[in-house]
N, C-alpha and C positions, 0 to 999 in steps of 0.2 A: 423410551427415547423417541419412538416414532410419533407419539402424540405430542411430545414437547416440540419436535421439529415442525409438525403440522401447525401448532399454535404460533410458532415464530413466523411461519409463512403467512398465517392469517393476520398477523400484526404488520405485514408487509416489510419485514426485515430483509436486508439485502441477501442475494443469493450467496455471496461470499460468507456472510455471517452464518447462514444456515449450514453451509458446507463445513465451515470451521467447527461449529458446535457438533455436527454429526461426527466429524473425525475425532475431535477431542473427547466427546462423550462416549464414543465407541471404545476408545482406548481406556477410559476410566472404568467402564463397566466390565470390560475384559479383565482388567487388572484386579478389580474387586472379586470377581469370580475365581480367578486363578489363585490369588493369595489368601482370600478369606472365605471363599465359598459363598459370598453374598450375591444373591440373585433377585431379591425382592427388597423394596424400600424399607419394610419394617425391621429388617436385620441390619440396616446401616447405622453405624455408630460414629461418634466424633473421632475416636482414635483411628478409625479407618481413613478418615479425611486427612488427619495429621500425618499419617503414614504415607498417604498418596502424595502429599506435598513434599515430603522428604525423598520419596522415590523420584519425583520429577527433578529435584535439585541435583541428584547424583548421576543423571543421564548425561550422555555426551553427544555432540553433534557428529556428523559424518567425518569431520576433520579431527575428531578426538578432543574437541574443546568443550568446556562446560557451557550449558545453555545460558543465554542472555536473560537478565531479569525480565525484559519485556516479553520474551518467549514464554517464560514460566507464568507470567501473569495472564497471557492469552489462554493457557491451559486452565488456570484457576478461574478466569472469567467465565469460560464455557461451562465448567463444572458448577460454579455458583449459580449460573443461569438455570441449569438443569435442576439443581436442588431447590431454587426459588419456585420453579414451576411445580415441583412435587409438594413443597410446603403450602402453596396456594390451594392445592387440591387435597390438603390434609393427609398426605401420604407419608410425610416426615415432619419432624419438629423444626420450626424455623430456627431454633437455637443451634441446629447443626451447622449452619452457615459460619458460625464463629470458629469452626475447625479449619476453615479455609482462609488464610490470611495472605494478602497480596505481598509480593516481594518489593522492597524499596528499590526504585529505579533511580540511577544517578541522573542528575539534571545536566545533560550534555547538549551542546549546540548541535543542530541537525547537520548531517553530512550533505554537502552540496558541491556541485561542480561550478567552476567559473564558466562564463559564457564561452571562452576560448576552448576550454576542455570539452564542454558539451558539443560544440561545433565540430571539434576534431573527432569525437566518438561517432557522430552522425556522418561525417564526411567519409570515414573509413569503412562504413558498412558497404560491402560489395553489392552492386545492383546488376550483376551479370546474370542473375537467375530470379525466378519468381519469388522465392522466400526472402531474398535480399531486398527486393523492391518492397515487399510487404513490410519487412522489419523497418526499413527506412521511413516508410509512411507512418507506421505505428509510433515510432519513437519521436518523430517530428511532431506528431499530433499530441503526444504526452507532454513534450516540452513546450509546445505552443499554448496549450490550454490549461495545463496543470491538473488535469483530471486524474482520478485514482485509477490504478491498474484494473480494478474490478469494473469501473465505469467504462474504461476503454474496451475491455473484452466483452462487455455487455452491449456494446453498440451494434445496432442493426443498420443495414444499408439505408433504410428509410429514415434513420435518425439524422442523417447529414443533409443539410440544405445548402447547396452550392450557390444558390442565388443570393442568400443572405449571409453566406460564409459563417454558418453556425452549426452546432451539433446539439441535439437533445440528449441529455444524459440523465441517468437515474442513480442518485447517490444513496447514502445510508438511509434506511427506512423507506427505500423506493421513492425518495423525494425527487421530483423532476426539476431540472433547471436547464437553461439554454446558455451555452458558452460560445464565444466568438472563436473562430479559427484564423490563425495568421496566414498570410499570403503564401509563404513557402510550404507550410504544412498542407494548405488547401490544394496547391498545385500538385504536390506529390501524391496526395490522397486521390485526386481526380485521375492521375496517371495510373495509380494502382487499380482503381475501380474499372477503368476502361480497358487497360492492357494486360493486367496481371491476374486479378481475381478470377476472371473467366477461365483461366488455365488451371486454377486450383479447384474450381467449383466442380462438384460431382452431382449434386442435387439442386436443380434450379429453384426449389422451394426453400433452400437454406437462406435464412434472413441475415445471418451474422455478417458483420462488416469484415472482420479479420478472421480468416479461416486457415486451417493447417493443410498439410499435403494430402489429407484424406477428404478435404472438403467440409470438415466440421469446424464448429466454433473453436478458436484457439484457447487453450487452457492457461491458467496462471503459471503452472510449472514449465510449460513450453516457453512462455514469454520470459520468465526468469532466466532460463537457459540461454535464450537468444541474447538477452541483455548482457549476461556475463561474457558470452562469446565476443560480442562486439566491443564491449568496454575493455576486454583483454588485449585488444589490438593497440591500445593507447597506454602509455606508461603513467598510471595513476597511483596515488598513495592511499586510496580509499576503495572500499567495496561498493560497486555501483549496482543498484537494484532498480526496478521500475519506479519505485517511490522517489528515487533520487532525482528523477526528471521533474516530478511534481514540486519537490522542495526547491530545486534550482530555478524553476519557473517563478515561484513565489519570491525567492530571494532577489532575483534579477529585477522583478517588478518593483519591489520595495527599494532596492538600490537606485532604481531609475526615478524614484519619487512618486510612485503610484499611490493613489488614495487607498488607505487601508480597507475602507468599506468595499471598494471595488475588488480588491484582492480577496477579501472574505467571500464575496458573492461568487467570484470566479472559481474559487476552490470548493465552494459548497459548504462552508463552515457556518455554524449557528451564531457564534459570537466572535468578537475581536480577540478574546483571550487566547484562542487557539493559534493566533499569529505571534504570540509573545516570543517564541524561540527565534523567529525570523527577524523580529525587531531587535532582539538581543544580538543576533548575528550582525545586523547592520551597525550597531554600536561598536562592535569589534572592528569593523571596517573603518569607522571614524577614528577609533583609538589608534589604529595602525597609521592612518593618514596624519594624525597629530604627531605620532612618534617620528615620522619621516620628514615632516614639513615644518613643524614649529621649531624656531631657533633654540628655545629653552630645552628641547628634548634631544638636541644633538650632543654628541659625546663631549665636545669642548665645553659646553655650558654645564653639563652634568657634573663636571669635575670642580666647578666653582664651589667655594664654601657657602 
């Protein structure tokens, strides 16, 4: 597993990808040894992989719910990547990969917040302490730029240019891009850097932009907890995650008539195809407008033969 992770780093895959594969891969190897006594690649069989997939499917979340198809596929994706690495080095047969089949995911519209809802979540973040100020600056930056959570947490102080109002981020595959920062996010970010971060800082050599109470780079788990806490102050009918701010940013841009190529570049996507869900969501907005505004869609007209 160590050599596989080192190879992933050599390919400049993101830190998040490497961490995810290390976590999922460790679980897979522990399970193999515990249930089948398999500790070397030559003993791995297709039935082990099929059993592993069934094992994942019967697990439950902390809330006692079955895992989502996307969550299962993340586990399967990490395991397939590990097996592909072993196959490339002739340690297992490539045919073993057939034992790991992705779960079909329902084609659902992305969960987004309306601008009014996002503004209310941000407005209710208490800024009476250092962590509240930090959180407000973080989430404003997420909503303003649409960057990924991993890109946000990977930012260093030196990556923000206040003169040009931009931030340098490193996306999937460590691909670098520059994103503009809106006025509100930029103002809060500057206040955080000047008046808040120094109180959290322990080591002046720490480069991370967003740090925790111990002066270290903030983790995704901590970010997720903070998002849940702040979103919980607003009566919402959806579960809000850091990615919700990215989706909401993209949706509001498209609703506002933004050029899709500009949105693609802002989000760091390779192709326009990745925006299909947001465009589909915009069609639903149009459908609702048609239902409310077109005379033939009103109840009196619908009753006509």
